[in-house]
BATORNU-326438 format. One record per residue (C-alpha): x, y, z; residue in three letters; residue number from 1; chain. Coordinates in steps of 0.25 Angstrom, whole numbers. Each point is the difference from the previous one (the first is absolute). Layout:
N
<node><x>X</x><y>Y</y><z>Z</z><r>ALA</r><k>NUM</k><c>A</c></node>
...
This chain:
239
<node><x>172</x><y>-443</y><z>385</z><r>MET</r><k>1</k><c>A</c></node>
<node><x>7</x><y>11</y><z>-8</z><r>GLN</r><k>2</k><c>A</c></node>
<node><x>-2</x><y>9</y><z>11</z><r>GLN</r><k>3</k><c>A</c></node>
<node><x>7</x><y>-9</y><z>10</z><r>ILE</r><k>4</k><c>A</c></node>
<node><x>12</x><y>-2</y><z>-10</z><r>LEU</r><k>5</k><c>A</c></node>
<node><x>0</x><y>15</y><z>-2</z><r>ASP</r><k>6</k><c>A</c></node>
<node><x>1</x><y>2</y><z>15</z><r>ALA</r><k>7</k><c>A</c></node>
<node><x>11</x><y>-10</y><z>2</z><r>ILE</r><k>8</k><c>A</c></node>
<node><x>8</x><y>7</y><z>-11</z><r>GLY</r><k>9</k><c>A</c></node>
<node><x>-2</x><y>13</y><z>6</z><r>SER</r><k>10</k><c>A</c></node>
<node><x>4</x><y>-4</y><z>14</z><r>ALA</r><k>11</k><c>A</c></node>
<node><x>13</x><y>-7</y><z>-6</z><r>VAL</r><k>12</k><c>A</c></node>
<node><x>3</x><y>13</y><z>-8</z><r>GLY</r><k>13</k><c>A</c></node>
<node><x>-2</x><y>8</y><z>12</z><r>THR</r><k>14</k><c>A</c></node>
<node><x>9</x><y>-9</y><z>8</z><r>PHE</r><k>15</k><c>A</c></node>
<node><x>12</x><y>1</y><z>-10</z><r>PHE</r><k>16</k><c>A</c></node>
<node><x>-2</x><y>15</y><z>-2</z><r>ALA</r><k>17</k><c>A</c></node>
<node><x>4</x><y>2</y><z>14</z><r>ASN</r><k>18</k><c>A</c></node>
<node><x>13</x><y>6</y><z>2</z><r>ASP</r><k>19</k><c>A</c></node>
<node><x>5</x><y>-9</y><z>11</z><r>THR</r><k>20</k><c>A</c></node>
<node><x>-4</x><y>-12</y><z>-9</z><r>VAL</r><k>21</k><c>A</c></node>
<node><x>7</x><y>6</y><z>-12</z><r>GLN</r><k>22</k><c>A</c></node>
<node><x>13</x><y>2</y><z>9</z><r>LEU</r><k>23</k><c>A</c></node>
<node><x>-1</x><y>-14</y><z>4</z><r>ILE</r><k>24</k><c>A</c></node>
<node><x>-1</x><y>-6</y><z>-14</z><r>LEU</r><k>25</k><c>A</c></node>
<node><x>11</x><y>9</y><z>-5</z><r>ARG</r><k>26</k><c>A</c></node>
<node><x>9</x><y>-6</y><z>11</z><r>GLY</r><k>27</k><c>A</c></node>
<node><x>-4</x><y>-14</y><z>-3</z><r>VAL</r><k>28</k><c>A</c></node>
<node><x>3</x><y>2</y><z>-14</z><r>GLY</r><k>29</k><c>A</c></node>
<node><x>14</x><y>6</y><z>3</z><r>PHE</r><k>30</k><c>A</c></node>
<node><x>3</x><y>-11</y><z>9</z><r>TYR</r><k>31</k><c>A</c></node>
<node><x>-4</x><y>-11</y><z>-11</z><r>ILE</r><k>32</k><c>A</c></node>
<node><x>9</x><y>7</y><z>-10</z><r>ILE</r><k>33</k><c>A</c></node>
<node><x>11</x><y>1</y><z>10</z><r>PHE</r><k>34</k><c>A</c></node>
<node><x>-1</x><y>-15</y><z>3</z><r>MET</r><k>35</k><c>A</c></node>
<node><x>0</x><y>-3</y><z>-15</z><r>TRP</r><k>36</k><c>A</c></node>
<node><x>13</x><y>8</y><z>-2</z><r>LEU</r><k>37</k><c>A</c></node>
<node><x>6</x><y>-5</y><z>13</z><r>ALA</r><k>38</k><c>A</c></node>
<node><x>-3</x><y>-14</y><z>-4</z><r>THR</r><k>39</k><c>A</c></node>
<node><x>7</x><y>2</y><z>-14</z><r>ALA</r><k>40</k><c>A</c></node>
<node><x>12</x><y>6</y><z>7</z><r>TYR</r><k>41</k><c>A</c></node>
<node><x>1</x><y>-12</y><z>10</z><r>TRP</r><k>42</k><c>A</c></node>
<node><x>-1</x><y>-10</y><z>-12</z><r>ALA</r><k>43</k><c>A</c></node>
<node><x>12</x><y>7</y><z>-6</z><r>TYR</r><k>44</k><c>A</c></node>
<node><x>8</x><y>0</y><z>13</z><r>ARG</r><k>45</k><c>A</c></node>
<node><x>-4</x><y>-15</y><z>3</z><r>ASP</r><k>46</k><c>A</c></node>
<node><x>4</x><y>-5</y><z>-14</z><r>MET</r><k>47</k><c>A</c></node>
<node><x>13</x><y>8</y><z>0</z><r>SER</r><k>48</k><c>A</c></node>
<node><x>4</x><y>-8</y><z>13</z><r>ALA</r><k>49</k><c>A</c></node>
<node><x>-4</x><y>-13</y><z>-6</z><r>ARG</r><k>50</k><c>A</c></node>
<node><x>6</x><y>0</y><z>-14</z><r>THR</r><k>51</k><c>A</c></node>
<node><x>12</x><y>5</y><z>-7</z><r>MET</r><k>52</k><c>A</c></node>
<node><x>-7</x><y>3</y><z>-13</z><r>ASN</r><k>53</k><c>A</c></node>
<node><x>-1</x><y>15</y><z>-1</z><r>PRO</r><k>54</k><c>A</c></node>
<node><x>-13</x><y>0</y><z>-8</z><r>VAL</r><k>55</k><c>A</c></node>
<node><x>-8</x><y>-9</y><z>9</z><r>ALA</r><k>56</k><c>A</c></node>
<node><x>-3</x><y>11</y><z>11</z><r>PRO</r><k>57</k><c>A</c></node>
<node><x>-6</x><y>9</y><z>-10</z><r>TYR</r><k>58</k><c>A</c></node>
<node><x>-9</x><y>-11</y><z>-6</z><r>LEU</r><k>59</k><c>A</c></node>
<node><x>-5</x><y>-3</y><z>15</z><r>ALA</r><k>60</k><c>A</c></node>
<node><x>-3</x><y>15</y><z>2</z><r>ALA</r><k>61</k><c>A</c></node>
<node><x>-7</x><y>1</y><z>-14</z><r>GLY</r><k>62</k><c>A</c></node>
<node><x>-9</x><y>-12</y><z>4</z><r>LEU</r><k>63</k><c>A</c></node>
<node><x>-5</x><y>7</y><z>12</z><r>ILE</r><k>64</k><c>A</c></node>
<node><x>-3</x><y>13</y><z>-8</z><r>ILE</r><k>65</k><c>A</c></node>
<node><x>-7</x><y>-6</y><z>-11</z><r>ILE</r><k>66</k><c>A</c></node>
<node><x>-10</x><y>-6</y><z>9</z><r>PHE</r><k>67</k><c>A</c></node>
<node><x>-5</x><y>14</y><z>4</z><r>THR</r><k>68</k><c>A</c></node>
<node><x>-3</x><y>5</y><z>14</z><r>PRO</r><k>69</k><c>A</c></node>
<node><x>-12</x><y>-9</y><z>0</z><r>VAL</r><k>70</k><c>A</c></node>
<node><x>6</x><y>-13</y><z>-3</z><r>LEU</r><k>71</k><c>A</c></node>
<node><x>14</x><y>1</y><z>4</z><r>PHE</r><k>72</k><c>A</c></node>
<node><x>-3</x><y>-9</y><z>12</z><r>VAL</r><k>73</k><c>A</c></node>
<node><x>-1</x><y>-11</y><z>-10</z><r>PHE</r><k>74</k><c>A</c></node>
<node><x>13</x><y>4</y><z>-7</z><r>ALA</r><k>75</k><c>A</c></node>
<node><x>6</x><y>-1</y><z>14</z><r>TRP</r><k>76</k><c>A</c></node>
<node><x>-5</x><y>-14</y><z>3</z><r>ILE</r><k>77</k><c>A</c></node>
<node><x>5</x><y>-4</y><z>-14</z><r>LEU</r><k>78</k><c>A</c></node>
<node><x>14</x><y>6</y><z>2</z><r>TYR</r><k>79</k><c>A</c></node>
<node><x>1</x><y>-8</y><z>14</z><r>ARG</r><k>80</k><c>A</c></node>
<node><x>-3</x><y>-13</y><z>-7</z><r>ILE</r><k>81</k><c>A</c></node>
<node><x>10</x><y>3</y><z>-12</z><r>LEU</r><k>82</k><c>A</c></node>
<node><x>12</x><y>6</y><z>8</z><r>ARG</r><k>83</k><c>A</c></node>
<node><x>12</x><y>-8</y><z>3</z><r>PRO</r><k>84</k><c>A</c></node>
<node><x>-1</x><y>-7</y><z>14</z><r>HIS</r><k>85</k><c>A</c></node>
<node><x>13</x><y>6</y><z>5</z><r>GLU</r><k>86</k><c>A</c></node>
<node><x>8</x><y>12</y><z>-1</z><r>THR</r><k>87</k><c>A</c></node>
<node><x>14</x><y>2</y><z>-5</z><r>VAL</r><k>88</k><c>A</c></node>
<node><x>6</x><y>1</y><z>14</z><r>ALA</r><k>89</k><c>A</c></node>
<node><x>-7</x><y>-12</y><z>4</z><r>GLU</r><k>90</k><c>A</c></node>
<node><x>5</x><y>-8</y><z>-12</z><r>ALA</r><k>91</k><c>A</c></node>
<node><x>14</x><y>5</y><z>3</z><r>ASN</r><k>92</k><c>A</c></node>
<node><x>-1</x><y>-4</y><z>15</z><r>GLU</r><k>93</k><c>A</c></node>
<node><x>-5</x><y>-14</y><z>-4</z><r>ARG</r><k>94</k><c>A</c></node>
<node><x>11</x><y>-2</y><z>-10</z><r>ALA</r><k>95</k><c>A</c></node>
<node><x>10</x><y>4</y><z>11</z><r>LEU</r><k>96</k><c>A</c></node>
<node><x>-6</x><y>-9</y><z>10</z><r>ALA</r><k>97</k><c>A</c></node>
<node><x>0</x><y>-12</y><z>-10</z><r>GLU</r><k>98</k><c>A</c></node>
<node><x>15</x><y>3</y><z>-4</z><r>GLU</r><k>99</k><c>A</c></node>
<node><x>4</x><y>0</y><z>15</z><r>ALA</r><k>100</k><c>A</c></node>
<node><x>-7</x><y>-13</y><z>2</z><r>MET</r><k>101</k><c>A</c></node>
<node><x>7</x><y>-6</y><z>-12</z><r>LEU</r><k>102</k><c>A</c></node>
<node><x>13</x><y>5</y><z>6</z><r>VAL</r><k>103</k><c>A</c></node>
<node><x>-3</x><y>-6</y><z>13</z><r>GLU</r><k>104</k><c>A</c></node>
<node><x>-3</x><y>-13</y><z>-7</z><r>VAL</r><k>105</k><c>A</c></node>
<node><x>13</x><y>0</y><z>-8</z><r>GLU</r><k>106</k><c>A</c></node>
<node><x>8</x><y>3</y><z>13</z><r>LYS</r><k>107</k><c>A</c></node>
<node><x>-5</x><y>-13</y><z>6</z><r>GLN</r><k>108</k><c>A</c></node>
<node><x>9</x><y>-12</y><z>-4</z><r>ALA</r><k>109</k><c>A</c></node>
<node><x>-6</x><y>-10</y><z>-9</z><r>HIS</r><k>110</k><c>A</c></node>
<node><x>5</x><y>-14</y><z>-4</z><r>CYS</r><k>111</k><c>A</c></node>
<node><x>5</x><y>0</y><z>-14</z><r>ALA</r><k>112</k><c>A</c></node>
<node><x>-5</x><y>-14</y><z>-3</z><r>ASN</r><k>113</k><c>A</c></node>
<node><x>-14</x><y>0</y><z>6</z><r>CYS</r><k>114</k><c>A</c></node>
<node><x>-3</x><y>15</y><z>2</z><r>GLY</r><k>115</k><c>A</c></node>
<node><x>-4</x><y>-2</y><z>15</z><r>ARG</r><k>116</k><c>A</c></node>
<node><x>3</x><y>11</y><z>10</z><r>ALA</r><k>117</k><c>A</c></node>
<node><x>13</x><y>-4</y><z>8</z><r>VAL</r><k>118</k><c>A</c></node>
<node><x>6</x><y>6</y><z>13</z><r>GLN</r><k>119</k><c>A</c></node>
<node><x>14</x><y>7</y><z>-1</z><r>PRO</r><k>120</k><c>A</c></node>
<node><x>7</x><y>-10</y><z>9</z><r>GLU</r><k>121</k><c>A</c></node>
<node><x>-5</x><y>-13</y><z>-7</z><r>TRP</r><k>122</k><c>A</c></node>
<node><x>11</x><y>-8</y><z>-7</z><r>LEU</r><k>123</k><c>A</c></node>
<node><x>-10</x><y>-9</y><z>-8</z><r>ILE</r><k>124</k><c>A</c></node>
<node><x>-14</x><y>2</y><z>-5</z><r>CYS</r><k>125</k><c>A</c></node>
<node><x>-9</x><y>-9</y><z>9</z><r>PRO</r><k>126</k><c>A</c></node>
<node><x>-10</x><y>-2</y><z>-12</z><r>THR</r><k>127</k><c>A</c></node>
<node><x>9</x><y>-4</y><z>-12</z><r>CYS</r><k>128</k><c>A</c></node>
<node><x>13</x><y>-3</y><z>8</z><r>ARG</r><k>129</k><c>A</c></node>
<node><x>7</x><y>11</y><z>-9</z><r>ASN</r><k>130</k><c>A</c></node>
<node><x>14</x><y>5</y><z>5</z><r>ARG</r><k>131</k><c>A</c></node>
<node><x>-2</x><y>15</y><z>4</z><r>LEU</r><k>132</k><c>A</c></node>
<node><x>13</x><y>4</y><z>6</z><r>ARG</r><k>133</k><c>A</c></node>
<node><x>13</x><y>-5</y><z>6</z><r>ARG</r><k>134</k><c>A</c></node>
<node><x>9</x><y>1</y><z>12</z><r>LEU</r><k>135</k><c>A</c></node>
<node><x>13</x><y>8</y><z>-2</z><r>CYS</r><k>136</k><c>A</c></node>
<node><x>11</x><y>-10</y><z>4</z><r>PRO</r><k>137</k><c>A</c></node>
<node><x>8</x><y>12</y><z>6</z><r>SER</r><k>138</k><c>A</c></node>
<node><x>-10</x><y>7</y><z>9</z><r>CYS</r><k>139</k><c>A</c></node>
<node><x>-12</x><y>-9</y><z>0</z><r>GLY</r><k>140</k><c>A</c></node>
<node><x>-10</x><y>11</y><z>-5</z><r>ARG</r><k>141</k><c>A</c></node>
<node><x>-11</x><y>-3</y><z>-10</z><r>LEU</r><k>142</k><c>A</c></node>
<node><x>4</x><y>5</y><z>-14</z><r>VAL</r><k>143</k><c>A</c></node>
<node><x>-7</x><y>-1</y><z>-13</z><r>GLU</r><k>144</k><c>A</c></node>
<node><x>3</x><y>-11</y><z>-10</z><r>LEU</r><k>145</k><c>A</c></node>
<node><x>4</x><y>10</y><z>-11</z><r>ASP</r><k>146</k><c>A</c></node>
<node><x>10</x><y>8</y><z>9</z><r>TRP</r><k>147</k><c>A</c></node>
<node><x>14</x><y>-2</y><z>-5</z><r>SER</r><k>148</k><c>A</c></node>
<node><x>5</x><y>4</y><z>14</z><r>LEU</r><k>149</k><c>A</c></node>
<node><x>-5</x><y>2</y><z>14</z><r>CYS</r><k>150</k><c>A</c></node>
<node><x>-5</x><y>14</y><z>3</z><r>ALA</r><k>151</k><c>A</c></node>
<node><x>3</x><y>-1</y><z>14</z><r>PHE</r><k>152</k><c>A</c></node>
<node><x>14</x><y>-5</y><z>1</z><r>CYS</r><k>153</k><c>A</c></node>
<node><x>5</x><y>1</y><z>-14</z><r>GLY</r><k>154</k><c>A</c></node>
<node><x>2</x><y>-15</y><z>-2</z><r>LYS</r><k>155</k><c>A</c></node>
<node><x>2</x><y>-3</y><z>-15</z><r>ASP</r><k>156</k><c>A</c></node>
<node><x>-8</x><y>-12</y><z>-4</z><r>PHE</r><k>157</k><c>A</c></node>
<node><x>6</x><y>-1</y><z>-14</z><r>GLU</r><k>158</k><c>A</c></node>
<node><x>15</x><y>-1</y><z>4</z><r>ARG</r><k>159</k><c>A</c></node>
<node><x>4</x><y>-13</y><z>6</z><r>PRO</r><k>160</k><c>A</c></node>
<node><x>4</x><y>-1</y><z>14</z><r>ALA</r><k>161</k><c>A</c></node>
<node><x>14</x><y>3</y><z>3</z><r>GLU</r><k>162</k><c>A</c></node>
<node><x>7</x><y>-11</y><z>8</z><r>ARG</r><k>163</k><c>A</c></node>
<node><x>15</x><y>2</y><z>3</z><r>PRO</r><k>164</k><c>A</c></node>
<node><x>9</x><y>-11</y><z>-5</z><r>VAL</r><k>165</k><c>A</c></node>
<node><x>15</x><y>-2</y><z>0</z><r>ALA</r><k>166</k><c>A</c></node>
<node><x>8</x><y>0</y><z>-13</z><r>LEU</r><k>167</k><c>A</c></node>
<node><x>5</x><y>-14</y><z>-2</z><r>PRO</r><k>168</k><c>A</c></node>
<node><x>11</x><y>4</y><z>-10</z><r>ASP</r><k>169</k><c>A</c></node>
<node><x>7</x><y>10</y><z>10</z><r>VAL</r><k>170</k><c>A</c></node>
<node><x>10</x><y>-6</y><z>10</z><r>ARG</r><k>171</k><c>A</c></node>
<node><x>4</x><y>11</y><z>10</z><r>PRO</r><k>172</k><c>A</c></node>
<node><x>14</x><y>1</y><z>5</z><r>ALA</r><k>173</k><c>A</c></node>
<node><x>5</x><y>-3</y><z>14</z><r>ALA</r><k>174</k><c>A</c></node>
<node><x>-8</x><y>8</y><z>9</z><r>GLY</r><k>175</k><c>A</c></node>
<node><x>-9</x><y>6</y><z>-10</z><r>GLN</r><k>176</k><c>A</c></node>
<node><x>-16</x><y>-2</y><z>1</z><r>VAL</r><k>177</k><c>A</c></node>
<node><x>-7</x><y>-5</y><z>-12</z><r>PRO</r><k>178</k><c>A</c></node>
<node><x>-9</x><y>11</y><z>-7</z><r>ALA</r><k>179</k><c>A</c></node>
<node><x>-15</x><y>-2</y><z>1</z><r>ILE</r><k>180</k><c>A</c></node>
<node><x>-7</x><y>5</y><z>-12</z><r>VAL</r><k>181</k><c>A</c></node>
<node><x>-15</x><y>0</y><z>-2</z><r>PRO</r><k>182</k><c>A</c></node>
<node><x>-6</x><y>-9</y><z>-10</z><r>ALA</r><k>183</k><c>A</c></node>
<node><x>-1</x><y>5</y><z>-14</z><r>GLY</r><k>184</k><c>A</c></node>
<node><x>14</x><y>5</y><z>-1</z><r>GLY</r><k>185</k><c>A</c></node>
<node><x>2</x><y>13</y><z>-9</z><r>GLY</r><k>186</k><c>A</c></node>
<node><x>4</x><y>13</y><z>7</z><r>ALA</r><k>187</k><c>A</c></node>
<node><x>-4</x><y>-5</y><z>14</z><r>ALA</r><k>188</k><c>A</c></node>
<node><x>10</x><y>-11</y><z>-1</z><r>ALA</r><k>189</k><c>A</c></node>
<node><x>11</x><y>10</y><z>-5</z><r>ALA</r><k>190</k><c>A</c></node>
<node><x>-3</x><y>9</y><z>12</z><r>ARG</r><k>191</k><c>A</c></node>
<node><x>0</x><y>-11</y><z>10</z><r>ALA</r><k>192</k><c>A</c></node>
<node><x>13</x><y>-5</y><z>-5</z><r>LEU</r><k>193</k><c>A</c></node>
<node><x>6</x><y>14</y><z>0</z><r>ALA</r><k>194</k><c>A</c></node>
<node><x>-5</x><y>2</y><z>15</z><r>ALA</r><k>195</k><c>A</c></node>
<node><x>6</x><y>-13</y><z>4</z><r>SER</r><k>196</k><c>A</c></node>
<node><x>14</x><y>3</y><z>-7</z><r>ALA</r><k>197</k><c>A</c></node>
<node><x>1</x><y>13</y><z>8</z><r>THR</r><k>198</k><c>A</c></node>
<node><x>-5</x><y>-5</y><z>13</z><r>SER</r><k>199</k><c>A</c></node>
<node><x>9</x><y>-12</y><z>1</z><r>THR</r><k>200</k><c>A</c></node>
<node><x>14</x><y>1</y><z>5</z><r>THR</r><k>201</k><c>A</c></node>
<node><x>11</x><y>-9</y><z>-5</z><r>PRO</r><k>202</k><c>A</c></node>
<node><x>5</x><y>-10</y><z>10</z><r>ALA</r><k>203</k><c>A</c></node>
<node><x>13</x><y>3</y><z>7</z><r>PRO</r><k>204</k><c>A</c></node>
<node><x>13</x><y>-6</y><z>-6</z><r>ASP</r><k>205</k><c>A</c></node>
<node><x>4</x><y>-11</y><z>10</z><r>ARG</r><k>206</k><c>A</c></node>
<node><x>12</x><y>-5</y><z>-8</z><r>THR</r><k>207</k><c>A</c></node>
<node><x>13</x><y>0</y><z>8</z><r>GLU</r><k>208</k><c>A</c></node>
<node><x>14</x><y>2</y><z>-6</z><r>GLU</r><k>209</k><c>A</c></node>
<node><x>7</x><y>-13</y><z>0</z><r>LEU</r><k>210</k><c>A</c></node>
<node><x>15</x><y>-1</y><z>1</z><r>PRO</r><k>211</k><c>A</c></node>
<node><x>8</x><y>-2</y><z>-12</z><r>ALA</r><k>212</k><c>A</c></node>
<node><x>5</x><y>-15</y><z>-2</z><r>PRO</r><k>213</k><c>A</c></node>
<node><x>15</x><y>-3</y><z>4</z><r>ALA</r><k>214</k><c>A</c></node>
<node><x>9</x><y>-3</y><z>-12</z><r>PRO</r><k>215</k><c>A</c></node>
<node><x>3</x><y>-15</y><z>-2</z><r>THR</r><k>216</k><c>A</c></node>
<node><x>12</x><y>-6</y><z>-7</z><r>SER</r><k>217</k><c>A</c></node>
<node><x>-4</x><y>-7</y><z>-12</z><r>LEU</r><k>218</k><c>A</c></node>
<node><x>6</x><y>-14</y><z>-3</z><r>PRO</r><k>219</k><c>A</c></node>
<node><x>10</x><y>-2</y><z>-11</z><r>ALA</r><k>220</k><c>A</c></node>
<node><x>-6</x><y>-3</y><z>-14</z><r>PRO</r><k>221</k><c>A</c></node>
<node><x>-1</x><y>-15</y><z>-3</z><r>LEU</r><k>222</k><c>A</c></node>
<node><x>6</x><y>-5</y><z>-12</z><r>THR</r><k>223</k><c>A</c></node>
<node><x>-7</x><y>-10</y><z>-9</z><r>ALA</r><k>224</k><c>A</c></node>
<node><x>6</x><y>-14</y><z>1</z><r>VAL</r><k>225</k><c>A</c></node>
<node><x>0</x><y>-8</y><z>-13</z><r>PRO</r><k>226</k><c>A</c></node>
<node><x>-7</x><y>-13</y><z>-1</z><r>ALA</r><k>227</k><c>A</c></node>
<node><x>12</x><y>-9</y><z>-2</z><r>ASP</r><k>228</k><c>A</c></node>
<node><x>7</x><y>5</y><z>13</z><r>GLY</r><k>229</k><c>A</c></node>
<node><x>10</x><y>10</y><z>4</z><r>PRO</r><k>230</k><c>A</c></node>
<node><x>11</x><y>3</y><z>-9</z><r>PRO</r><k>231</k><c>A</c></node>
<node><x>14</x><y>-7</y><z>3</z><r>PRO</r><k>232</k><c>A</c></node>
<node><x>9</x><y>9</y><z>8</z><r>ARG</r><k>233</k><c>A</c></node>
<node><x>14</x><y>3</y><z>-6</z><r>ARG</r><k>234</k><c>A</c></node>
<node><x>12</x><y>-1</y><z>9</z><r>SER</r><k>235</k><c>A</c></node>
<node><x>8</x><y>12</y><z>2</z><r>SER</r><k>236</k><c>A</c></node>
<node><x>13</x><y>-8</y><z>1</z><r>ARG</r><k>237</k><c>A</c></node>
<node><x>8</x><y>-1</y><z>-12</z><r>ARG</r><k>238</k><c>A</c></node>
<node><x>6</x><y>-13</y><z>-4</z><r>ARG</r><k>239</k><c>A</c></node>
């Protein structure tokens, strides 16, 4: 039995003593060491792309190196389990996609009362009957409820409608047109009165020269008669 074991050991020693086998074994050893160091460098690069912590990549590489060239495969498996599931670029891309989605959601109109999505041309929410928009009385376009004027025609919703009225206390002269001023008075009324005063022309003078009346003789002044009758007449004859 001992002779058999000695024969097997001698054959194995002879096999490994061969120069070709020694070269192959050295190549395999260099390959394992190279894979060990390459795995450590890969862990460093991979962790640098997956986190912003400057220390974490060195810890990942150190984990691979500590497990030696014989057990570094187990360190690689452990690192694959513990590493972050997405890179920094993937996280940024996901954040941008979520932000773009939020922007698209915010662009879509929603009812202020019930929060349901509504169409841009709707006047009333069909779910809660909430007033969404209104029609411009000037151009008929849809405008928002909080607009103070129409963005399409410039209609001012806060200013009352201007209706032309005639001033009741102004009586125009003959041939003069009454001034029409907008409701509200003020500077607009003054300008309208000035324009009407300059635009109207006075009526032509149609008075004719009448002849002077002829002189008439006045009757003699009447004397007052006393109540007891006229005084007696005196005779001019002397007796």
